[in-house]
PASEBA-1860 file (N, C-alpha, C; in nm, 3 decimals):
! residues 116
1> MGIVPIFV> 0.082/-0.122/-0.001/-0.006/-0.005/0.013/0.084/0.125/0.006 ~ 0.067/0.213/-0.074/0.156/0.363/-0.096/0.094/0.447/0.004 ~ 0.129/0.553/-0.015/0.106/0.664/0.083/-0.065/0.715/0.052 ~ -0.138/0.725/0.147/-0.281/0.767/0.115/-0.309/0.931/0.149 ~ -0.311/1.027/0.087/-0.344/1.149/0.100/-0.486/1.159/0.149 ~ -0.486/1.239/0.276/-0.616/1.246/0.330/-0.640/1.402/0.367 ~ -0.760/1.441/0.301/-0.788/1.593/0.319/-0.862/1.591/0.452 ~ -0.811/1.692/0.553/-0.874/1.714/0.659/-0.948/1.851/0.658
9> SWSGSKSQ> -1.084/1.848/0.657/-1.124/1.993/0.640/-1.192/2.037/0.779 ~ -1.185/2.154/0.798/-1.230/2.220/0.918/-1.292/2.363/0.884 ~ -1.389/2.410/0.972/-1.414/2.545/0.950/-1.462/2.604/1.101 ~ -1.361/2.667/1.152/-1.413/2.746/1.286/-1.295/2.697/1.396 ~ -1.260/2.747/1.500/-1.160/2.745/1.584/-1.189/2.581/1.635 ~ -1.287/2.551/1.695/-1.322/2.425/1.745/-1.287/2.318/1.652 ~ -1.341/2.329/1.530/-1.340/2.227/1.417/-1.173/2.225/1.382 ~ -1.122/2.335/1.388/-0.960/2.336/1.335/-0.881/2.272/1.438
17> AIAKALRD> -0.905/2.288/1.576/-0.815/2.205/1.690/-0.858/2.067/1.659 ~ -0.967/2.040/1.633/-0.975/1.881/1.600/-0.899/1.846/1.485 ~ -0.894/1.915/1.389/-0.814/1.885/1.257/-0.689/1.853/1.295 ~ -0.633/1.956/1.362/-0.487/1.952/1.418/-0.443/1.838/1.474 ~ -0.544/1.791/1.566/-0.524/1.651/1.647/-0.533/1.555/1.587 ~ -0.622/1.551/1.459/-0.644/1.431/1.372/-0.498/1.436/1.277 ~ -0.453/1.514/1.252/-0.313/1.536/1.155/-0.213/1.489/1.220 ~ -0.224/1.495/1.363/-0.092/1.451/1.451/-0.118/1.293/1.456
25> WLPTVINA> -0.229/1.254/1.474/-0.269/1.118/1.518/-0.280/1.015/1.430 ~ -0.331/1.076/1.309/-0.350/0.967/1.199/-0.232/0.879/1.167 ~ -0.127/0.946/1.131/-0.013/0.866/1.110/0.039/0.751/1.208 ~ 0.003/0.803/1.318/0.055/0.697/1.443/-0.014/0.566/1.441 ~ -0.152/0.562/1.377/-0.235/0.447/1.374/-0.242/0.400/1.232 ~ -0.204/0.456/1.154/-0.216/0.423/1.009/-0.097/0.482/0.922 ~ 0.000/0.388/0.902/0.164/0.424/0.848/0.135/0.496/0.728 ~ 0.047/0.446/0.652/0.042/0.510/0.506/-0.034/0.654/0.513
33> ADPWVSSE> -0.089/0.692/0.602/-0.182/0.793/0.604/-0.076/0.952/0.583 ~ -0.111/1.038/0.503/-0.070/1.151/0.477/-0.172/1.261/0.493 ~ -0.230/1.297/0.619/-0.319/1.390/0.652/-0.273/1.527/0.606 ~ -0.359/1.605/0.555/-0.322/1.753/0.529/-0.449/1.844/0.582 ~ -0.382/1.955/0.646/-0.477/2.044/0.709/-0.395/2.189/0.660 ~ -0.509/2.278/0.611/-0.451/2.388/0.527/-0.386/2.489/0.634 ~ -0.424/2.500/0.734/-0.372/2.572/0.846/-0.244/2.550/0.888 ~ -0.193/2.436/0.880/-0.069/2.397/0.887/0.009/2.354/0.792
41> DIDAGARW> -0.039/2.324/0.678/0.033/2.263/0.568/0.066/2.364/0.446 ~ 0.014/2.461/0.456/0.037/2.571/0.336/0.140/2.671/0.402 ~ 0.248/2.672/0.324/0.336/2.763/0.356/0.313/2.904/0.372 ~ 0.359/2.974/0.462/0.348/3.145/0.463/0.375/3.204/0.336 ~ 0.300/3.271/0.295/0.298/3.359/0.169/0.279/3.289/0.057 ~ 0.228/3.165/0.084/0.178/3.070/-0.055/0.033/3.124/-0.075 ~ -0.011/3.106/-0.216/-0.138/3.122/-0.235/-0.216/3.002/-0.206 ~ -0.331/3.030/-0.100/-0.402/2.913/-0.064/-0.487/2.835/-0.146
49> TPEIQDRL> -0.541/2.909/-0.235/-0.640/2.849/-0.321/-0.576/2.729/-0.416 ~ -0.471/2.783/-0.473/-0.414/2.651/-0.569/-0.377/2.523/-0.469 ~ -0.305/2.576/-0.367/-0.257/2.487/-0.254/-0.389/2.385/-0.226 ~ -0.513/2.426/-0.178/-0.612/2.348/-0.145/-0.655/2.274/-0.271 ~ -0.695/2.338/-0.398/-0.722/2.265/-0.516/-0.637/2.152/-0.534 ~ -0.510/2.168/-0.534/-0.419/2.053/-0.562/-0.425/1.935/-0.448 ~ -0.446/1.958/-0.328/-0.467/1.873/-0.236/-0.604/1.800/-0.250 ~ -0.685/1.877/-0.272/-0.839/1.810/-0.317/-0.827/1.700/-0.422
57> TRSAFAVL> -0.762/1.762/-0.506/-0.737/1.657/-0.638/-0.685/1.539/-0.615 ~ -0.581/1.531/-0.534/-0.493/1.430/-0.521/-0.558/1.341/-0.390 ~ -0.649/1.368/-0.318/-0.701/1.298/-0.228/-0.840/1.223/-0.276 ~ -0.834/1.092/-0.213/-0.923/1.007/-0.234/-1.008/0.979/-0.107 ~ -0.961/1.067/-0.016/-1.045/1.052/0.142/-1.033/1.186/0.203 ~ -1.149/1.215/0.245/-1.145/1.332/0.349/-1.213/1.305/0.455 ~ -1.167/1.373/0.556/-1.230/1.366/0.694/-1.256/1.510/0.729 ~ -1.397/1.530/0.767/-1.457/1.670/0.789/-1.480/1.684/0.941
65> CVTPSAWT> -1.414/1.773/1.001/-1.423/1.788/1.150/-1.558/1.867/1.170 ~ -1.658/1.797/1.215/-1.777/1.878/1.214/-1.821/1.932/1.360 ~ -1.841/2.025/1.356/-1.932/2.112/1.481/-2.060/2.178/1.417 ~ -2.137/2.210/1.533/-2.266/2.252/1.469/-2.265/2.384/1.373 ~ -2.165/2.460/1.380/-2.156/2.561/1.269/-2.067/2.534/1.155 ~ -2.008/2.428/1.169/-1.888/2.385/1.066/-1.996/2.296/0.949 ~ -2.098/2.232/1.009/-2.212/2.158/0.940/-2.232/2.209/0.797 ~ -2.270/2.342/0.813/-2.315/2.411/0.673/-2.227/2.515/0.628
73> APWMLFEA> -2.096/2.505/0.675/-1.999/2.602/0.609/-1.946/2.560/0.479 ~ -1.979/2.697/0.414/-1.972/2.691/0.248/-1.838/2.620/0.206 ~ -1.717/2.634/0.272/-1.598/2.581/0.230/-1.596/2.435/0.261 ~ -1.667/2.394/0.391/-1.659/2.241/0.406/-1.753/2.186/0.312 ~ -1.852/2.231/0.262/-1.950/2.183/0.166/-1.870/2.171/0.054 ~ -1.778/2.265/0.006/-1.722/2.266/-0.134/-1.618/2.161/-0.114 ~ -1.548/2.136/-0.010/-1.423/2.053/-0.008/-1.474/1.911/0.017 ~ -1.599/1.906/0.039/-1.651/1.761/0.072/-1.690/1.706/-0.085
81> GAVAHAID> -1.734/1.823/-0.169/-1.783/1.781/-0.282/-1.698/1.749/-0.388 ~ -1.572/1.839/-0.362/-1.457/1.824/-0.446/-1.375/1.677/-0.442 ~ -1.386/1.637/-0.318/-1.323/1.495/-0.292/-1.401/1.392/-0.343 ~ -1.547/1.427/-0.331/-1.648/1.336/-0.358/-1.665/1.301/-0.503 ~ -1.594/1.405/-0.584/-1.628/1.401/-0.727/-1.641/1.262/-0.792 ~ -1.557/1.173/-0.732/-1.571/1.038/-0.809/-1.622/0.949/-0.689 ~ -1.747/0.953/-0.646/-1.781/0.897/-0.542/-1.799/0.750/-0.508 ~ -1.773/0.682/-0.602/-1.758/0.518/-0.616/-1.610/0.503/-0.557
89> KARVCPYL> -1.511/0.603/-0.557/-1.369/0.568/-0.545/-1.368/0.627/-0.408 ~ -1.388/0.772/-0.395/-1.352/0.869/-0.286/-1.447/0.821/-0.169 ~ -1.372/0.856/-0.049/-1.454/0.851/0.063/-1.433/0.990/0.167 ~ -1.574/1.025/0.199/-1.593/1.167/0.275/-1.647/1.099/0.408 ~ -1.591/1.139/0.497/-1.625/1.091/0.647/-1.641/1.206/0.737 ~ -1.755/1.232/0.771/-1.792/1.358/0.853/-1.748/1.287/0.994 ~ -1.665/1.352/1.068/-1.609/1.324/1.205/-1.656/1.420/1.304 ~ -1.771/1.373/1.402/-1.844/1.439/1.467/-1.763/1.512/1.605
97> APGLSLSD> -1.768/1.638/1.634/-1.710/1.673/1.767/-1.770/1.593/1.864 ~ -1.659/1.605/1.980/-1.737/1.513/2.091/-1.858/1.567/2.150 ~ -1.952/1.475/2.175/-2.092/1.521/2.217/-2.191/1.553/2.118 ~ -2.136/1.563/1.975/-2.240/1.547/1.903/-2.303/1.409/1.810 ~ -2.411/1.419/1.793/-2.472/1.269/1.715/-2.535/1.346/1.584 ~ -2.561/1.271/1.477/-2.617/1.330/1.366/-2.765/1.373/1.395 ~ -2.824/1.342/1.482/-2.939/1.384/1.521/-2.933/1.521/1.562 ~ -2.839/1.574/1.610/-2.806/1.716/1.648/-2.805/1.797/1.532
105> LPGGPLNQ> -2.767/1.737/1.403/-2.755/1.848/1.285/-2.819/1.853/1.186 ~ -2.840/1.971/1.138/-2.948/1.986/1.063/-2.925/1.893/0.888 ~ -3.045/1.874/0.844/-3.021/1.828/0.714/-2.946/1.887/0.618 ~ -2.891/1.817/0.484/-2.806/1.906/0.424/-2.730/1.791/0.344 ~ -2.651/1.835/0.254/-2.565/1.753/0.169/-2.466/1.653/0.227 ~ -2.427/1.697/0.333/-2.341/1.601/0.435/-2.402/1.485/0.476 ~ -2.538/1.502/0.473/-2.601/1.382/0.563/-2.591/1.244/0.459 ~ -2.569/1.274/0.319/-2.523/1.142/0.262/-2.395/1.070/0.305
113> FQAQ> -2.317/1.113/0.383/-2.195/1.048/0.405/-2.202/0.976/0.533 ~ -2.162/0.865/0.555/-2.177/0.774/0.696/-2.067/0.858/0.787 ~ -2.133/0.897/0.892/-2.043/0.963/0.985/-1.984/0.895/1.100 ~ -1.882/0.945/1.169/-1.830/0.867/1.304/-1.835/0.966/1.406
END
């Protein structure tokens, strides 16, 4: 198995903290994992739009760090859709913040993905 690029999506400070923790933890449990978080992995001074687009294009797996406010955040919806462009191959996993369940969240496009 080769390296698995994983796009970790976040929106808001609580969601970002979860994303950073997942970025650090995932490679310790999955050797092939190469998680990417925009706030940590885009160099200072770089244009962030092409960096995000490149990683979205290369990732076949995304983890969405979901809080109540992030669930409907435009960028999170965009990033989920970009990774899921090849839904038969790509995987998008909403990771719910501690204390949340799917029943706490409003309906929307992210409801189509199995959440953890």
